[in-house]
N, C-alpha and C positions, 0 to 999 in steps of 0.2 A: 336864211331864216334862222332866227334864234329859237331853237326848239327846246322845249322843256321835257326832261325825261319823265316817263310815266312812273308811277309809284313802284318802288322796288318790290314790295310784297306781292304784287300781282304777276311778277315775272316767274314763269315756271322754269327755274334753272335746272339744268341737268345735274345729276349727282356728281360730286367730285370723287377723286380716288379714295378719299376717306369714307365716303358714303357707300361705297360699293363693297360687296363681299370680298373676302380675302383672296379668292381665286384670281381676281383681276390684278392683284398686286403680286401674285406669286409667279415664279418663273415656270416656263413650260417644261423645263428639264431639271430635276433635282440632282444635286451633286452626289453621284455614286449611290443613289437611292431609287426606290420605286416611286409610284405615284404618291403625291402628298395628299393628306386629308383635306377635304373641302370644308371650310368653316366660315359661315357668315359672320361678318364683323358688325359691331355696333355702329350705328349711324352717327355722324358728326355734322351738325348743321354749319354751313358756311354762308358768308355774305353773298346774296344772289348777284349775278352778273348784270350790270346795267347795259341797256341797249346803246348802241353807238349813235351818237348824235349826227344829224344831217348837217352838211356843210352850208355855211351861209352864202347867200347869193352875192355876187360882186356889185359894187356900186354902179359900174358901167352898165351892166344889164338892167339894173333897176332904173337908171336914168333913161335908158332907151325905151323901156316899157311906159314910163310916165310921159315921155314925149309923144308916143303913139296915142296914148289915152287922151291927151289934150287936143289932138287933131281930129278926134272922132266927132261926128255930127251930133250924136246922142251919147249919153253916158252909158256905155255898155261894157261888158267884160271882155278883156283881152285874154286870148288863150295862147300858150306857148306850144312848142312842138311836143307831140306826145312821146311818152316813154315807151319805145317799142319793145323793151325788154320785159313787159308785163303781159304774159299770155292770159287770155281769158276764154270763156266758154265758147263752144261751137255754136254757130248760128243755125236756127231751125228754118229760117225763112230767107229766101234769096234776096228779099228786099230789105233785110235787116241792116241797120247802119253799122258802120265800123266804130272802133274804139275812138272816143273823143280825145283830143290833145290834153295833155296834163296841165292843170292849173298850177300856177306858182304862187299867186298872191291872193289874199282874201279880198282886197279892195278891187281886184280886177274882176269885173262881172262877166258872166258867161254869155256868149252870143248864140243865136239859134242856128241850127243847121237846116232849117226848113227850106231855105232858098238855095241850098247847095245842090249842084247836079248830082245825080245818083252815081255812087262810086261802086264799081264791082267789088265783090268780096276779096278777090285775089289780086287786086291792084297793088302795085308796088307802094311801099311806105312813102317814098319820096314824092310820088304823085299825089298821094293823099295829103301830105303836108303842104304842098304847093296850093292845092285847091282850098285848103283850110285858110291859108294866109291871104288868099285872094278875096275872101268873104268875111272880113273882120267885123264889118258893121252890119247890123240887122235890127229891125224893129222888134222882131219876136225874140223872146227870151227863152233860153233852153231850160229844160227841167229834168235834171237827173237827181239821183239821190245824193250826189256829192256836191254839185255846183251850188254856190251861194248866189242866188239871183234876187236882188232887191231893187226896187225902183223908188228911191227916196229923194227928197229935195235936199237933204243934208249932204254935205260934201264927204264927211268921213264915213268909212265903211267898217273898218275893223280895228284899227289901232290908233284912233284919235288923229293927231296931226303928225304921225311918224311917216318917214319916207316909205315908198312902196316896197323897198327891199326888206323891210322888217315886218311886213304884213304877212298874213296867214297863207301857208302853203297847203293846198288841198290835194286829195288823191285823184288819180285818173279814174274816170268812170265811164262805162259804156252808155250809149244811147240804146234804149230798148234791150233786146236780148244780147248778152255778151258775145263777142265774136272770137273764135279761136285764132290765135296769132302766134303759134309756136315758132315761127320763122324769124322772130326778132332776136335781139342780142341776148346772148347767154347771161344769166344772172351771175355776177362775179361775187365770189366770197373772199373773205380776208385771207383764208388759207386754201389754196387750190389743191384738189385731189384728182385721182384718176377716174373718179366717178362723179356724175352730175348730181348735185344736191337735190334738185327738184325731183328727178327720177327716183333717187334713193328715198326721199321723203314720201313719195307716192307709194312705193313698194312697202314701206314700213306701216303706213297708216291706212292704206287702201283708199286713199283720196285721189281724185283725178289730178293729173299733173298740172293742168291749167289752174286749178284751185290752189294747189300747193305753191305755184309760182306767184299767184296773187297774194297769198298769205305771207309769203316771204317779204313782198313789198310792203304790205300793210304793217307787219311787225317791225320792219326796218324803219318805217315812218312813225313808230312809237304809238300806234293806235292800240287802244285797250280792247279786250275781248268783248265786253258789253257793247261798246260802240260798233265793233265789226259785226257782231251777231245781229244787231238791230238795224243799223243804217248802211251796211254794205252787203246785204244779202245776195245781190246779183253777182258780186265778185267772188263769193264763196259757195255758190250753189246751195244757198239756204242751209248751211251747216249750223248745228246748235253749239252752244258754248262748250259743252263737254268735248265735242269733237275738235273744236279749236284749241282747247287746252292740250289735247293729245298731240295734235300737230306741233304745237309750240314746244312741248317737251321733247318730242322726237327730233325737232330741229336743233334744240340745244344739245342733245346727245350727239348728233352728227357733228356739230361744230366743236364739241369737246374732243371728239376723236380726231378731227382735223387739226385742232390746236395742239394736242399732245403729240400727234404724228410729226408735225413740223418742229416742235420742240426737240423731239428725239432726233430728227434729221440734222438739226443744227448741232446738237451735241455730238453725234457720231461723226459729222463732217469736221468738227473741231478736233476730235480725237484721231482723225485719219482712218476711221474704220468704215467709211461709207463707200460702197461699191454701187455700180449701176444696177445690178440685180437686187441688192438690198434696198436701194431707193425705190425701185419699182414695186417691190413687195410691201414696203411701208405705205406707199401712196395708194395701194389697193385695199388697205384695211378699212373696214366699215364699222367695226366694233372694237371696244377696248380689249376684249380677250384676243382678238386677232392681232391687234397691235402688240399685246404683251407676248404672244407666241412668237412673232417675228423678231421682236427686239430683245427678247430675254437673253440670248447668248452674248449680246454685246453690252450688257449692263456692267458697269464698273463695280468693284467691291467684292468680286468673287474670283475663284481660280479659273473660271471659264468652263465651258461645257467640255464633254469628252471629245466632241468633234473639233473644237478649237485647239485643245491640247494635241490632238493627232495632227492637225494642220501645222502646228508649231514644230512638230517633229519632222515635217516634210513629206507626209504621206498623202497629201491632196493630189499630186500628179498620179499616184498609183490608183487612187479611187476613181479618178476621171478616166484613166486608161482602161480600167476594168469595164467601163460602160462603152467606151468609144473604140479602143484598139487593144483588146485583151490578148491578141496573139503575141505582141511584143512585151507584154507585162511579165516581169520577173520579181516576185516579192522577196526572194532571198537576197537580192542586191540592196535591200533597205535595212538589213539586219546590222545592228551596231551593238556588239556584246556588252559594252560599258555604258550604254545609254538606256535609261529606264523608259520602257515603252517600245524599244526596238531591240531588246536583248535576244529575242528568239522569234521564230516564224509565227507563233501563236499571238504574241504581242503586236506584231505587224498586222496580222489579219484582223485583230480586234480594233486597231486604230483605223484601218480601212473601212471596217464595218460601221464604226461610229460616224465616219465622214459620209458614207453612203446613206446611212439612216437619217442624218441631218438633212441631206439634200432631198430625200424623199418626203420628209415631214414638212419641209418649208415650201414645197411645190404647190402652187395654187390649183392646178388641175387635179392633182392627187387628193388634196383636201376636199375639193368640190365633189369628187367621185365618192369618197367615203361618206360625206354628208348626205348625198342623195341616196346612197345605199342604205344608210341608217333610217331614212324616212320611209323606206319600204319594209323594214323589218320591225319586229316586236322588241322595243327597248323599254325596259322597266326600271323603276326606282324602288329600292328596297330599304326598309328600316327595321332594325332589330334592337332589342334592349342591350345596352352597353354592359360589358362584364363588370366594369368598375362601379357603375351606378347600381347594379343589382346587389353589390356587396355593401357599399358605403352610402348609397343615396337615401334621400328622405322618401319614405313610403308614400306620403301624401303627394309629393311631386311626381313620383313614378306612376302612381295611379292615374294622374291626369293624362298620361300618354299611353294608357292601356291599349287603345285602339291601334297604336303604332308599334307595339312590341314585336309583332310578327306581321309586317305590312309589306305588300308588294302591289304595284299598279303600273299599267302602261303609261308612259309619259304623255301620250296623246289624250288619255282619259282622266288623268289625275286632276282633282279640283284645286282651286287656288288656296282655299283655306287649309287643305291637307299639306300643301307645300310649306306654308307658313308655320303650321304646327310641327312638321318634321324639322324645319330649320331651328325652331325654338328649342325642341328637345335635343337637337344636336349641340346647340350652344350651351345648354345646361348639362352636357356630358351624360345625358340619360339615354340617348339614342345613338346608334351607329348607322350611317346612311351610305348606300352604295348604288351606283348605276350599273345595271347589268346589260351588256351587249352580247348577243349570242355569238357562238364560235363560228357560225356560218358566215357572219359578216367578215371576220378575220380571214377565213379561207378564201372567200370570193375576192376580197381585197388583195390578198397576196398573189392569187392567180392572175388578176388583172395587171398588177404591177410587173410581174415577171414576164408575162406573155404579151402585154400591149404597151402600157405607158413607158416602162423602163426596159423594154426588151433590148438586150445588147445588139450592137450593130454587126458583131461577128460571133463565130462559134466560141463557146466557153468550154474550157477544160472542166472536168468533173469537180476538181477542187475549187475552181473559181465559181462554178454554178452553185456549189454548196455555200460558199461565202456570200454570193449574191442573194440567195434565198434567206440566209441568216440575217442579212442586212435589212431585207424587207420586213421580216418578222420582228426584228429589233426596233425598227422604226415604228411599227404599229404598237407593240407592247410598251415601249419605254417613252414614246413621244406622242403618237397620234391618239392612242386610247385615253391617256390622261387629259389631252386637249379636248376630246369629245365629251368626256365626263364633265369637265369644267364648263364647256359650252352648254350642255344640257341643263346642268344645275343653274347656270347663270340665266338662261332663257326662262326656265321655270320660275326662278325666284323673281326675276324682273317682271314677268307677266303677273305673278301673284301680287307683288307689291303694287303694281299699277292698278290692278283690279281692286285691291284693298283701299287704295287712296281714292279711286273713282267711286267706290261704294260709300266711303266716308263722305265724299263730296255730295253724292246724291242724297244721302240721309240728312246731311247738314242743310241742303237746299230745301228739302221737305220740311224740316224743323223750322227754318227761318221763315218760310212762306205759310206757316200755320195762320189761319184766319184770325184776325184780332177780335177781341170782345169789347166793343166800344159802347159808350153811352151808359155805363153803370159803374157804381162804386164797388170795389172789391176788397175783401179782407184776406190778406196773405198770412199763412200760418207756417212757421218753421218749427216742426215738431221737436220735442226733446223730453227727456226724463228728469234727470236731477236738476238741470238748469232751467227747466220750464219750457213752455212753448212761446215763441216770440210772435207777436201779432203786429200787423201794420195794415191800416185802412187807407186806401188811396182813392182820390176822386176820379170822376170820368175823364179828367184831363191829366191823370197821373200825378197829381199833387198829393203830398203826404198829409193826411188829415189827423191821424192819431197812431201812436205806437204804444205797445204795452207788453207785459210778460204775464202769462197765466200758468198755473201749475195744475195740469189736468190729471196727472198720473201719480199723485202723492197724497191721495185721500181728501183733496180739496175740490174735487170735481163739481159738486153741487154749488158751492159758493162761487166758484169761478164762472159757472154757467150764467149766473145773474149778471156778472160783469160783461160777459160776451153779448148777452141779450140786450143790455143797456146800450152798448156800443153800436150794435147793428141797427137798433131803432133810432139812435141819435143821428147816425149818418145815413139812414135809409139804405143800408147795404144788405143785399139778399143773396150774395154770391161769396162763397168761401173757397179759397184756393189753398190746398194743403201740399206741402213739399213731400217728396217721396223718400226722405232720408230716415234717420233713426226715429223710432216711435211713430212712424207714419200710420202703420196699421191700427195701433191703439187710438191715435187721434182721429182717424177716419171713423172708427167704431163709435167713438164718443159723440162726434157730430151727427152721425147717422142715427144714433139712438134719440138724440134731442129732436132731430127733424121728424122722425117717425111719430114722436109724441106731440108734434106741433107746438113745441116749446117756444118757438120764436114768433108765433102768431101775433099780429096779423101778417107778418112777413112770410112769404113762401120761399124759404131758404133752400138753396141747392149748393152742392159742393163738387169740386173736381180735384183730381190729383195731378200735380205738375212736376215735371222733372227738375229737380233742384241741382243737377250737376253743374258745378262751377260757381254756384252762388256763394259758397264760403270763400273761395279764392277771390271773387270779385269784391266781397264785402271788406276785405283788408287791402284792396288795391289803391293806388294813388287816385285813380279816376273816381272811385267811390268816395274817398275822403274829400275830393274836390266837390263832388256833387252833393254829398250829405255830410258836411263837416261836423255838425253838432250831434250826430246820431251815433249810437253805439254800434260797433261792427256786427254784433249779433242781431240787432234790429234791422240793419241794412239788408241782410239776407232775406228777411220777411218781406221787405219792400220789393226786392228783386223778384221774389217768387210771385207776388201779385202782378207786377208789371209784365212778367213773362206771358201771362194769359191776356192781359189787356192789350199789349202791343208786343208780340214776341220778337219781331225783327228789331225794333228800337232798343230792346233790352238785351237780347242775346249778342248783338254786335259788340257789346262792352266786354264780353268774355272771350278769351282766346279759344278758337274753335275746337282745338283738340281736347279741351276740358269739358265738352258738352256731352260726352259719353255716348256717341252714336257711331263709333268706329269699330274696326276689327283688326286686331294685331297692330294697333297704331304705333306701338313702341318698337316694333320689329322692322318697320319700313324706313325708307330714306326720309329723314326728318326735313331735309331741304325740299324734297318733292312734296311732302305732306303739307308743309306750311305754305308753300307757293300755291298749291291747289286749293286749299281751304280758304286762304285769303282771297283768291280769285273768285271762289264761289260766293263768299260774302259780298264782294264788290258787285258781282253779277246780280245777286238778289236785291241789294239796296238800290242799285241803278234801275233795274227793271220795275221795281215797285215805285221808285221816285220819291223825292222828299220835297216838302214845302219849305222853301228856303227861308221863309220869314218866321217859322216856328220850330224848325228842327234843331236838334242839339249838335254840338261840334263833333261829338263822337260818331254820330250817324253820318254827318256830312263828309267826314274824311274818307268814308268808304265809297263815295260816289266815284265813278270812273273818271280818271284824270286828276282827281284831287288827292291831297295828302294832308298830313297833320298841319303843316305851316299854312297851306292855302285855305284849309277849313278855318283855321284860326283867324286868318286875315278877313275872310268873309264875315265871320261873327263880329269882328271888331268894326268892320265897315257898317254892318247892320246896327250895331249899338251906337255908332257915332252919327250916322246919317238917317236913321230910321229904316223902315222896311223897304225892300226892293220893289220897284214898280213893274219892271219887266226884265227879260233875260239880257237885254243889251247893257244894262247897268253892271252886269258881272264884269264887263271889261274894265270898269273903273277900279276894281279891287286889285290891290298890289299883289303881284306874283301870278296873276291870271293872264297869261299870254294867249295869243291866238290858238295855239295847239291845245292848251288846257281848256279854253272856251269851247272849242270844237268837240272835245271828248265829253265834257260834262253837261253842256247846255241842254241836250235833249232829255236828260234825266232829272232836271230841276223843275219843280212845279210852282205855280203862283195861284193862290186862292183869289179869284177875281172879286168875290163879294167883299173880302177883307180889304183888297186894294182900293175898290171903289169907295168903301166907307172911309178909308184913310184919305183918299184924294178929295173927297167932299168936305172933310173937316180941315184940310190944309190947302192953302193957296199954292198953286203950282209955281208962282213966281217966287214966293218965299222959299219954296223947296229948292229952286235953282240957286238962289243966293246961298242957301245952306250948303249945297254941294260945292259951290265955288269957294265958299269960306273954308270948307274943310280941306281944300287943296292948296291954300295959300302957303301952308308950312312946307310944301314940297319945293324942290328945286325948279320943277317945270310944271306949271298948272295945266291941267287937262280940262278943256272946255267940254261940257256935256251938251249934246245936241237936243233940240226941241223934241225930236221923236222919242228920245230915250226917256222922257218924262211921261209918256203916254202909256197907259196899260194896253197890253196886246192880248186879246182873247185866246190866241193860239198858244200863249205861254202856259196855259193850263193843260195842254195836251202833250202827247208823246211825239208830236211832229218836231223835227229838228229845224232850227232857224234857217239852215241852208235850203230847206224846202218850203219856206213860207210863201215865196212867190208862186210856186206851183199850187199850194193850198188855196191861195186867194183866187187864182185863175180857175181852179176847180169849183170854188164857191160861186164864181160868176157863171160858170157853165151850168150849174144845177139851179141857179137862181136863189142861192142861199145867202145868209148874212152871218158874219163872224160872231155876232152876239147870240145866235141861235145854236151855238155849238153844244152838243149833248142833249138837245131836245128831240122829241119824237118826230117833229116835222122835218128835221134834218135827215133822219133815217129814211123817211119816205121820199124826199127829193133825191137822195143818193140812189135809192133803189130804182127810181124811174129812169135815171140816166144810164145806170149800169145795165139794166135790162134792155135798154134800147141800143146802146153802143157796145156793151160788153167791156170787160176789164182791159183787154188788149187794145181795143179800138179807142177807148177813153184815154189810155196811157199814151197811145200814139198821137192823139189829138193834142194832148198836153205836152208832148215831147219829153216824156219821162219813162221810167221803168214800171212794170207791173208791181214790183215789190214796194217801190216808193208810193205808188198810188194806193196800194192796200194799207200802208201805214198811215197815210193821210186820211183815208176813209175811217180807219179805226179811231184816229184822234178826233175826228169831227163828230162821230156818232156815239162814242162812249159817253155815258152820263157824267156830269160834273162830280168830281171826287171819286171817280172809278178806281178801284183797287183790285189788282190781279189776284190778291190773296183771297178774295171772296169765293173763288172757285175751289179753294182748298178747305180742308176739314177744320172744324172748331173743336175745342175741348169737349170731352164727354162729361156732361153734368149729371150727377146722381143724387138720389135721396136715401138710398138704402145700400146695404153691404152684403156681400156673399162670402161665406167662409170657405177655406180650402177643403174642409171636411164635407161640405155640402156638395162638392163636385162628384159626378159619376159619369161613366162612359155613356155617350149619347145625348148629354145635355147640350142645348143650344144657347149660346150667350153672345152678347155683343162686347166688343173691346176696342182698344186703340193700339195701333202699332207703336212699339217702343223703339225697336232697332231692327235693321235689316242686314243680313249677311248672305254670302253666296250659298250657304247650306240651309237657310231658312229664315223665317221672320218671327221675332219675339213680340207677343201680343199681351198687353195688360188687360186682363179680364176681371179685375177688381177683387182678387183674392189674395193680394200681397205677393204673389209670385207669378212672373210672366210665363205664359205658355208658348210652346214652339210649334209653328206651322212648318213642317219640312218643305224644302223647295219643290219636291216632286208633287206636293199637293196644291201648288200654286200654278194654275193653268190660265191660259188666255181667256177661256170661256167664262171663268169666274171673276175676271177683272171687269171693272166698270167700262162700258163702251163710251160713256159721255166724256170722261176725262182724257186729256191728251197725255200719254205716258211716254217717258223717255226710254223706258226699258220694261221688260216683262217682269214686274216685281212691285212690291209695295214699299212705302216709305213711312218714316216716323210721322205720327199724327193722323194717319188715315183710320177711319172707323170701319170695322169689319164685323161680319156675323160669322161665328165659328161653331164647330161641333167638337165636343170633347171626345177624343179617341181613346186616351189612356191616362190614368192618374197613378203615379208612383209616389205614394205618401212618404215612405221612408227616405227617398232621395229628393222629395219635393219637386218632381218633374211632371209636367203636364204636356201631353201631345195633342195637338189640335188639327182639325181639317177646316180649310177655308170653304165657306158656303157662298158668300158673296161680299162685295165691297159696298158699303152703305153710302 
């Protein structure tokens, strides 16, 4: 199959060596020095790694499948042997069916397993495949969330008149509840290690191994996260998109370790430094710091470690003899008076000590013991004011880190934002950071090494025992302790960065899914002093009606009020949107005063404050110039502010997510991870909301799962050339939209049925077909459009995927419904009758599908036409009056809107020009809304809350709030 790679921006690529803190690139042993300082480095974005393409099927296999298809009595789907290397969930019922064979082509239709003999769960795979092949033909059609089952009169299924080998390859999918099948073939990775990637991924992410195995397959087949989260729920145990991104990132990190490990192995092999013990140590590495620790002594460009220099002097046999056969050891025989390092007995003992210390520090069991020991003890991280910064530093910058001048906390209890703050202070040379490991850890470790792990096989003389103990202490102090410090700092920083990125993603999702304000004209105001306030009035359909500049804060306020009133009356606009930038507070007071005086009567004018973060950047971008070529950049920002309230998602996707101002320490985290995560969140939001393909913009379209800039452009060009799309099948006619792309994007594209019916009634379908055919004459190979592709399909307005249309139609027949009644109240009643009688599982079994797919079909059939998931989210808070900062007092109860959320608390705009902070300890589950489905215990941007003022610090302009309830 010719597979198309998914968009690069949605791939959560693991950080490269340049993205990681310096400790990952530092050696585990400094040359003649003590432990090096740990300093986080700035992050450098790199081009994300593209997924590997799947191999094309051979022509011979394709011809064989087509031959079998022609011999079938009825046109049904052919299924190939299943991929036994895909383990899935355990069965709850002994009657549950096994994993279905894997589909290879889109034009091969799925057959039913209803007439198959019952197969025991533990039956051998070969027997299952034989039974499957013996029942290729069946009148019943299967219904899984994956199989494409259609019964059409037209010959073509997926790729017009192309051979079967080029048609769509779909994923394996279970019938009913997934069945655990961990006895299949092991998933093969490009770079093999001594650990299993599925088990390692499961341990890192706390996700079941069978789910991790399925996700590996799904990601390998280039499925997007929105597609997996919505249409492959049974394969991923109903995980949400955030969890999928976490697994994807952990997978890329593991593969990065494997790739760098094999690169190091090849390098050492070429240099002749690779031994069997070193090879085993390298293949055991699971993290970059472990790899660095093991490979550091063998890196070129240095003098080598103390142990390596001692080995070059020939002291390695002496060190090994001390552990294995100390009776025959004579260190005096190694003395060479004219050789540096062997001149006297002290130098010989030092060399032996270095070799022994290196052996101890590289031993896996020894490192595992010290790590487990540290988990039981109190390990703290400490920060103090640096001596240099206290003398030469900027007082303003130093004051920002006042909380961390004398700071100490257990590494198990320290918060993520504290780690990021400490790292930033360390980068600015303001703070000195240290990890404190108690002496008890060292004492217990040394006793264990001497008396258990490295206990000599024979009696040691007192001088040898002293040397042995010194070697253990040297290994801990010079090698193991610095390694532990780097590991602790690395783990804390990595977790903090991930949490910061995930928090940014949650805030961004909440912002993008803010409920739109439709059906009204809006006036956008970009406040300003000297250069005036920029105005823009947009229609209910986002068309620009008027733009202007008014000077409200230069003594011309009364005269400009007449102009504003005239514009509001002329365009029947009663809603004003004010940006929260410079002069926002004064502009808000100006409009609030006019509204209180009923100056705009008979209009009942209200206003709201909108976050204008990124509006200025967008106004001078090429996209803005293309969209509004004749408009001044200053006026474009006013248009953007108004559109952010009218349709937040459509407007905010035009701006790079990191400029939207809803993150925390976003410049201190891996920029590669941040960009990949935020782009994935944007793709998720746009896909789950859905777009009307006949009216959406190219910018919005390119964020649909499976699409990119070129494919979105091709869709727009096809629409302009051929007129509106009639149904989803016509997407296959667009250049660049192959089977895989169609599979990923089709379920997220909507069609307004009223608009299509109006278009079809005005245009003859015959002339429409001629138009389509004429448009294809210029191509090398004309593609004939089927009759069915010219007919509107009511299911295209739903979230149901085309691969499940056959199931949906059979479900409609079961309940006695009609496709034209989708979204009506009668449909809900008919569904309820059947579900109450049969139950979800019984109905799903009757339809030969999964419960998840059935639930998705029910949602698609019962949701009203034009349903928008954003209606469940909060709308902007419209006001008519203003509250001043000086009016606040402890105990006052106010309503506000969440501006930003962080791990330490939530910032709320209460309308006084300065956001108040609700500390995290004041946000409890009892105070959160029980109606809304929450992804985490917290609030997100855009949510309306009722708060109580706890404290007002006027000199510092700080407001502390307590959460009463979520509105």
